[in-house]
C-alpha positions in Angstrom: 84.6 -18.1 -23.7 82.1 -20.2 -25.6 82.4 -23.0 -23.1 81.9 -20.5 -20.2 78.7 -19.1 -21.8 77.4 -22.6 -22.4 78.0 -23.5 -18.8 76.2 -20.4 -17.5 73.3 -21.1 -19.8 73.1 -24.6 -18.5 73.2 -23.4 -14.9 70.4 -20.9 -15.5 68.3 -23.6 -17.2 68.8 -25.8 -14.2 67.7 -23.1 -11.8 64.6 -22.5 -13.9 63.8 -26.2 -13.9 64.2 -26.4 -10.1 61.7 -23.5 -9.8 59.1 -25.4 -11.8 59.6 -28.9 -10.4 56.6 -31.2 -10.1 55.1 -31.0 -6.7 52.6 -32.7 -4.4 50.1 -30.5 -2.6 48.5 -32.2 0.4 44.9 -31.7 1.5 44.7 -32.0 5.2 41.7 -29.9 6.0 38.0 -30.4 5.4 37.4 -26.7 5.3 36.2 -24.9 2.2 39.1 -22.5 2.1 42.4 -21.8 3.8 45.7 -23.6 4.4 45.6 -27.3 3.6 42.3 -27.2 1.7 41.4 -28.6 -1.7 40.9 -25.0 -2.8 44.4 -24.0 -1.8 45.9 -27.1 -3.5 44.3 -26.2 -6.8 45.5 -22.7 -6.5 49.1 -23.9 -5.9 48.9 -26.4 -8.8 47.7 -23.7 -11.1 50.5 -21.4 -10.1 53.0 -23.4 -12.3 50.5 -24.7 -14.8 52.9 -26.4 -17.3 54.4 -28.7 -14.7 52.9 -32.1 -13.7 51.4 -31.9 -10.1 49.7 -34.1 -7.6 47.0 -33.2 -5.1 46.8 -35.9 -2.3 44.4 -36.2 0.6 46.4 -37.2 3.7 46.0 -37.2 7.5 44.9 -35.4 9.6 42.0 -35.3 7.0 39.4 -37.6 8.4 39.1 -41.0 6.7 35.8 -40.8 4.7 35.4 -37.1 5.6 33.7 -34.5 3.4 34.6 -31.2 1.9 31.4 -29.1 1.7 31.9 -26.4 -0.9 30.6 -22.9 -0.2 31.6 -21.4 -3.5 33.0 -22.5 -6.9 36.5 -23.9 -6.8 39.1 -22.3 -9.1 39.1 -23.7 -12.7 41.8 -26.2 -13.2 44.5 -24.8 -15.5 47.4 -27.0 -14.5 48.4 -28.9 -17.7 48.9 -32.3 -16.0 47.2 -32.9 -12.6 46.6 -36.0 -10.6 44.1 -35.9 -7.7 44.4 -38.9 -5.3 42.0 -39.7 -2.4 44.1 -42.6 -1.4 43.1 -44.4 1.8 41.2 -41.3 2.9 38.6 -41.8 0.2 37.1 -38.3 0.8 33.8 -36.9 -0.5 33.6 -33.6 -2.2 30.1 -32.2 -2.0 28.5 -29.3 -3.9 25.6 -29.4 -1.4 23.2 -29.3 -4.3 24.2 -25.8 -5.4 27.9 -25.8 -6.4 29.5 -27.2 -9.5 32.6 -29.1 -8.2 35.5 -29.5 -10.7 35.8 -27.2 -13.7 38.5 -28.0 -16.2 40.0 -25.2 -18.4 41.5 -25.5 -21.9 45.1 -25.6 -20.7 44.6 -28.9 -18.9 45.4 -31.9 -21.1 45.6 -34.7 -18.5 43.4 -34.9 -15.4 43.6 -38.2 -13.4 41.4 -38.8 -10.3 41.2 -41.8 -8.0 39.6 -42.9 -4.8 37.2 -40.0 -4.4 33.5 -39.4 -4.2 31.8 -36.5 -5.9 28.3 -35.8 -4.4 25.5 -33.4 -5.1 27.4 -31.1 -7.5 25.0 -29.0 -9.5 25.5 -26.9 -12.6 23.4 -24.7 -14.8 23.4 -26.6 -18.1 26.5 -28.7 -18.1 28.5 -31.1 -15.8 27.3 -31.0 -12.2 30.4 -32.6 -10.8 33.1 -32.4 -13.5 32.9 -30.1 -16.5 35.0 -28.9 -19.4 34.3 -25.1 -19.2 36.4 -23.6 -22.0 34.5 -21.3 -24.4 36.1 -23.3 -27.2 37.0 -26.8 -25.9 40.3 -28.1 -27.0 40.4 -31.1 -29.2 42.7 -33.1 -27.0 42.8 -34.0 -23.3 42.4 -37.0 -21.2 40.1 -37.4 -18.1 40.9 -40.7 -16.2 38.8 -41.9 -13.3 39.7 -44.9 -11.1 37.6 -46.0 -8.2 35.6 -42.8 -8.2 31.9 -42.5 -7.1 29.5 -39.9 -8.5 26.2 -39.6 -6.6 23.3 -37.2 -7.0 25.2 -34.9 -9.4 22.9 -32.8 -11.6 22.7 -30.3 -14.4 19.7 -28.4 -15.5 18.6 -25.7 -18.0 15.5 -24.5 -19.6 16.2 -25.8 -23.1 19.6 -27.6 -23.4 21.2 -29.5 -20.5 24.0 -32.1 -20.7 26.0 -34.3 -18.4 24.5 -34.7 -14.9 27.8 -35.8 -13.5 30.4 -35.3 -16.3 30.5 -33.1 -19.3 33.5 -33.9 -21.6 33.0 -32.5 -25.1 36.6 -32.8 -26.3 36.1 -34.3 -29.7 39.7 -35.5 -30.0 40.1 -36.3 -26.3 39.7 -39.3 -24.2 37.5 -40.3 -21.2 38.6 -43.4 -19.2 36.4 -44.7 -16.5 37.5 -47.7 -14.4 36.0 -49.4 -11.4 33.7 -46.5 -10.8 30.1 -46.0 -9.8 27.4 -43.5 -10.9 24.3 -43.4 -8.8 21.2 -41.2 -9.0 22.7 -38.5 -11.2 20.4 -36.5 -13.5 20.2 -34.0 -16.2 17.0 -32.0 -16.8 15.6 -29.7 -19.5 12.9 -27.8 -17.6 11.0 -25.9 -20.3 7.4 -27.1 -20.6 7.1 -26.0 -24.2 9.5 -26.0 -27.2 12.2 -28.4 -28.4 14.1 -28.7 -25.2 16.7 -31.4 -24.9 18.6 -33.2 -22.2 21.5 -35.7 -22.6 23.6 -37.9 -20.4 22.1 -38.3 -16.9 25.6 -39.4 -15.8 28.0 -38.7 -18.6 27.9 -36.6 -21.8 31.0 -37.1 -24.0 32.2 -36.4 -27.5 35.6 -37.9 -26.9 36.8 -41.5 -27.2 35.4 -43.3 -24.2 36.6 -46.4 -22.4 34.6 -47.8 -19.5 35.6 -51.0 -17.6 34.1 -52.7 -14.5 31.8 -49.8 -13.6 28.2 -49.4 -12.3 25.5 -47.0 -13.6 22.3 -47.1 -11.5 19.2 -44.9 -11.4 20.6 -42.2 -13.5 18.1 -40.2 -15.6 17.9 -37.8 -18.5 14.7 -35.8 -18.1 12.9 -33.5 -20.6 9.7 -32.0 -19.3 8.4 -30.8 -22.6 6.1 -33.1 -24.5 6.2 -31.0 -27.7 7.4 -32.8 -30.8 11.2 -32.2 -30.9 11.6 -32.5 -27.1 14.2 -35.2 -26.4 15.8 -36.9 -23.5 18.7 -39.1 -24.4 21.1 -41.4 -22.6 19.8 -41.9 -19.1 23.4 -43.0 -18.1 25.6 -42.2 -21.2 25.1 -39.8 -24.1 27.9 -40.5 -26.5 28.5 -38.5 -29.7 31.0 -36.8 -32.1 32.8 -37.8 -35.2 35.5 -40.5 -35.7 35.0 -41.8 -32.1 35.5 -45.1 -30.5 33.3 -46.1 -27.4 34.3 -49.2 -25.5 32.3 -50.6 -22.6 33.3 -53.9 -20.8 32.4 -55.6 -17.6 29.9 -53.0 -16.6 26.4 -52.9 -15.2 23.4 -50.6 -16.0 20.5 -50.8 -13.6 17.3 -48.7 -13.6 18.5 -45.8 -15.8 16.0 -43.8 -17.7 15.7 -41.5 -20.7 12.5 -39.9 -19.4 9.6 -41.7 -21.0 7.5 -38.6 -20.2 9.2 -36.7 -23.0 8.0 -36.7 -26.6 11.0 -39.0 -27.2 13.3 -40.7 -24.8 16.3 -42.3 -26.5 18.6 -44.8 -24.8 17.5 -45.5 -21.3 21.1 -46.6 -20.4 23.2 -45.6 -23.5 22.5 -43.4 -26.4 25.0 -43.1 -29.2 24.6 -40.4 -31.9 27.6 -40.0 -34.1 29.2 -40.3 -37.5 32.1 -42.7 -38.5 32.2 -44.3 -35.0 32.2 -47.6 -33.2 30.3 -48.6 -30.1 31.5 -51.9 -28.7 29.9 -53.4 -25.5 31.4 -56.6 -24.1 30.5 -58.7 -21.0 28.0 -56.2 -19.6 24.6 -56.3 -18.0 21.5 -54.2 -18.6 18.4 -54.5 -16.3 15.3 -52.4 -15.7 16.3 -49.5 -17.9 13.5 -47.5 -19.6 12.9 -45.1 -22.5 10.6 -44.7 -25.4 13.1 -46.0 -27.9 16.0 -48.3 -26.9 15.6 -48.8 -23.2 19.0 -50.5 -23.0 20.8 -49.0 -26.0 19.8 -46.7 -28.8 22.4 -46.3 -31.5 22.2 -44.2 -34.6 24.0 -42.2 -37.2 23.9 -38.5 -36.9 24.1 -37.1 -40.4 23.5 -38.2 -44.0 26.1 -40.1 -46.0 27.7 -43.5 -46.0 26.8 -46.3 -43.5 29.8 -45.7 -41.2 28.4 -46.4 -37.7 29.2 -49.8 -36.2 27.7 -51.3 -33.0 29.1 -54.5 -31.6 27.4 -56.3 -28.7 29.1 -59.4 -27.3 28.5 -61.6 -24.2 26.0 -59.1 -22.7 22.7 -59.7 -21.0 19.5 -57.5 -21.3 16.9 -58.3 -18.7 13.6 -56.5 -17.9 14.2 -53.4 -19.9 11.1 -51.6 -21.2 10.6 -49.2 -24.1 7.2 -47.5 -24.5 7.5 -47.6 -28.3 10.4 -49.6 -29.8 13.4 -51.6 -28.8 13.0 -52.9 -25.2 16.7 -53.8 -25.1 18.2 -52.4 -28.3 17.0 -50.0 -31.0 19.2 -49.3 -34.0 18.9 -46.7 -36.8 21.3 -46.4 -39.8 23.7 -48.7 -38.1 25.8 -51.7 -39.0 25.2 -54.3 -36.2 27.0 -57.3 -34.8 25.5 -59.6 -32.2 27.4 -62.5 -30.6 26.6 -64.6 -27.6 24.1 -62.1 -26.0 21.1 -63.0 -23.9 17.7 -61.1 -24.2 15.1 -62.0 -21.5 11.9 -60.4 -20.3 12.3 -57.1 -22.1 9.2 -55.3 -23.4 8.1 -52.9 -26.1 5.3 -52.4 -28.6 7.7 -53.0 -31.4 10.7 -55.3 -30.8 10.8 -56.2 -27.2 14.4 -57.4 -27.5 15.6 -55.7 -30.6 14.1 -53.2 -33.0 16.0 -53.1 -36.3 15.2 -49.5 -37.2 15.6 -47.9 -40.6 18.8 -48.8 -42.6 20.1 -51.3 -40.0 22.6 -53.7 -41.6 23.0 -56.9 -39.6 26.5 -58.2 -40.3 26.7 -60.9 -37.6 24.1 -62.6 -35.4 25.4 -65.8 -33.9 24.9 -67.7 -30.7 22.3 -65.2 -29.3 19.5 -66.2 -27.0 16.1 -64.5 -27.6 14.3 -65.8 -24.5 10.6 -65.0 -23.7 9.6 -61.3 -23.6 7.6 -59.4 -21.0 5.4 -57.9 -23.7 5.5 -57.7 -27.4 7.4 -59.8 -30.0 11.1 -60.4 -29.7 12.1 -58.6 -32.9 10.7 -55.6 -34.6 10.9 -53.9 -38.0 13.0 -55.2 -40.9 16.7 -55.7 -41.2 19.1 -55.7 -44.2 21.5 -58.6 -44.5 24.6 -57.4 -46.3 26.9 -59.6 -48.3 28.7 -61.2 -46.7 26.9 -61.8 -43.4 27.0 -64.5 -40.7 23.6 -65.6 -39.2 23.8 -68.9 -37.2 23.1 -70.8 -34.0 20.6 -68.3 -32.5 17.7 -69.5 -30.3 14.3 -67.8 -30.5 11.3 -68.0 -28.2 8.9 -66.7 -30.9 8.7 -66.5 -34.6 9.1 -62.7 -35.0 12.8 -62.8 -35.9 12.2 -64.8 -39.1 14.6 -62.7 -41.2 17.5 -63.9 -39.0 16.3 -67.4 -38.3 18.7 -69.2 -40.6 20.4 -72.1 -38.6 18.2 -71.5 -35.6 18.6 -73.8 -32.6 15.7 -75.9 -31.0 14.0 -73.7 -28.4 12.7 -76.4 -26.1 12.9 -76.9 -23.2 14.1 -73.6 -21.8 14.1 -75.1 -18.4 14.4 -73.1 -15.1 15.4 -69.5 -15.6 17.4 -67.8 -12.8 18.8 -64.2 -12.7 22.2 -64.3 -11.1 23.5 -60.9 -9.8 26.2 -62.2 -7.5 28.1 -59.1 -6.1 31.4 -58.5 -7.7 30.5 -60.3 -10.9 28.6 -59.3 -14.1 25.0 -60.2 -13.9 23.8 -63.2 -16.0 20.7 -65.2 -16.9 21.2 -68.9 -16.1 19.1 -71.8 -17.5 18.9 -75.2 -15.8 17.8 -78.3 -17.6 17.7 -76.2 -20.8 18.2 -76.5 -24.5 20.5 -73.5 -24.0 23.2 -75.6 -22.5 25.8 -77.3 -24.8 23.6 -76.4 -27.8 26.3 -75.3 -30.3 28.5 -78.0 -31.8 30.6 -75.6 -34.0 33.0 -73.9 -31.5 33.9 -71.4 -34.2 30.5 -69.7 -33.7 31.2 -69.0 -30.0 33.2 -66.4 -28.2 36.3 -67.8 -26.4 35.0 -66.6 -23.0 31.6 -65.8 -21.6 30.2 -62.8 -19.7 32.2 -63.7 -16.6 35.4 -64.5 -18.5 34.9 -68.2 -18.0 36.3 -70.3 -20.9 34.1 -71.7 -23.7 33.3 -74.5 -24.4 32.5 -76.3 -21.1 30.7 -79.6 -20.6 27.6 -77.9 -19.0 25.3 -80.9 -19.2 27.7 -83.5 -17.9 27.6 -85.8 -20.9 31.4 -85.8 -21.3 31.3 -83.6 -24.4 32.2 -79.9 -24.1 30.0 -77.8 -26.4 29.2 -74.1 -26.3 26.0 -72.6 -24.7 23.9 -70.1 -26.5 23.8 -66.7 -24.9 26.1 -64.7 -22.6 26.7 -67.3 -19.9 28.5 -70.6 -20.2 27.0 -73.1 -17.8 29.8 -74.7 -15.8 28.0 -77.9 -14.9 27.6 -79.6 -11.6 30.8 -80.1 -9.5 31.6 -83.7 -8.6 32.6 -82.6 -5.1 31.9 -79.5 -3.1 34.4 -80.0 -0.2 37.1 -77.8 -1.6 39.4 -80.6 -2.7 38.5 -80.6 -6.4 42.0 -79.7 -7.4 
């Protein structure tokens, strides 16, 4: 009898499992609603929310076609959902009035690939993708692969966050790979009072990993010029507690934390957190603007121990401009590590390349190139050198960085300077006939690869001796032949 009851129970469990199997819901129609639409697929996925599901765009949906939303889509409540554009690569448009994807608290894994989100708009938070729970869960992963966000926006009178993405899950994860964010914006519209905007493209309080992605012409705008008004993170506003933010192989062009505000922090990236790490590797920042930290503004949020660490490696900062301080980088109550970075043609009243704000502790500064500025001196304010620290093999174009000048390299000649933004590669600053090339004899001071993942050291000046270059780029030297038979 016991065996029979067990068998019946197993059969019933099997039937229940079949009824809740993972399913793929195909999107075949560009219409806003009805059979085969994105709306219908989300409704179907939500119907069995605890089962992993996939939404896939397939023929006869037109390749490159658009879904123009006429009303809000259902909030995603499916626990585990994958949305794939595939070879269709569709565009989902909010037409400037509709928020696009809203994610509820039941969802803990949302993966999106090969889609474009365009012109989604939200009141206050997340024009194209937003966590909308009243009390956001502490877990949950949002993964984006080959996704484009263009002209997404969020606005409110006093507090507005995340023009394209709002992801406040403090114990969650945001992963962005091979994606592009263009002309997204977040705006606090009040003309008086302490209004704030944050994250023209992305606002996140989760762990964040960004690889091989582009952020261009995104903006955080605060109209108020009253003291306390703030625009932060023209591209990225990153915060929270116990967070890790990692950015690699990525490009930030023309982003802005509205310089018209009383304060604009982090034209490209603003980090405001406690007990957190921001690490940026092999990335490129050009023509970003703010009042403080046109490229990057990083700071501790609350009082207490020095527990914020910023690590910048093999990255280039070119033509960024801060109205007040930190044309490329501005730090505040932060431990800082700088290795093999290039700073060129940045501008600010105080610290055109780097402003070491209050309570900045410089742990490492090695093999960095502080090339000529557009305006102002290269370094600003004072910096604390903890024990131990490593300061060596930096090259300075002026005398403003005296506190970190130990072991400085000769700065002449700088030679011919070229900005190389070859498509498909991280932008770099190249120096021909320069003291920059093969300038570091101690290989232990160099990163093993450069901004373009080329090995270090290389014989860049053709003298038969391979030494490291200072800065983000390792000059590869002249080829002996250029007929394709070198190997």
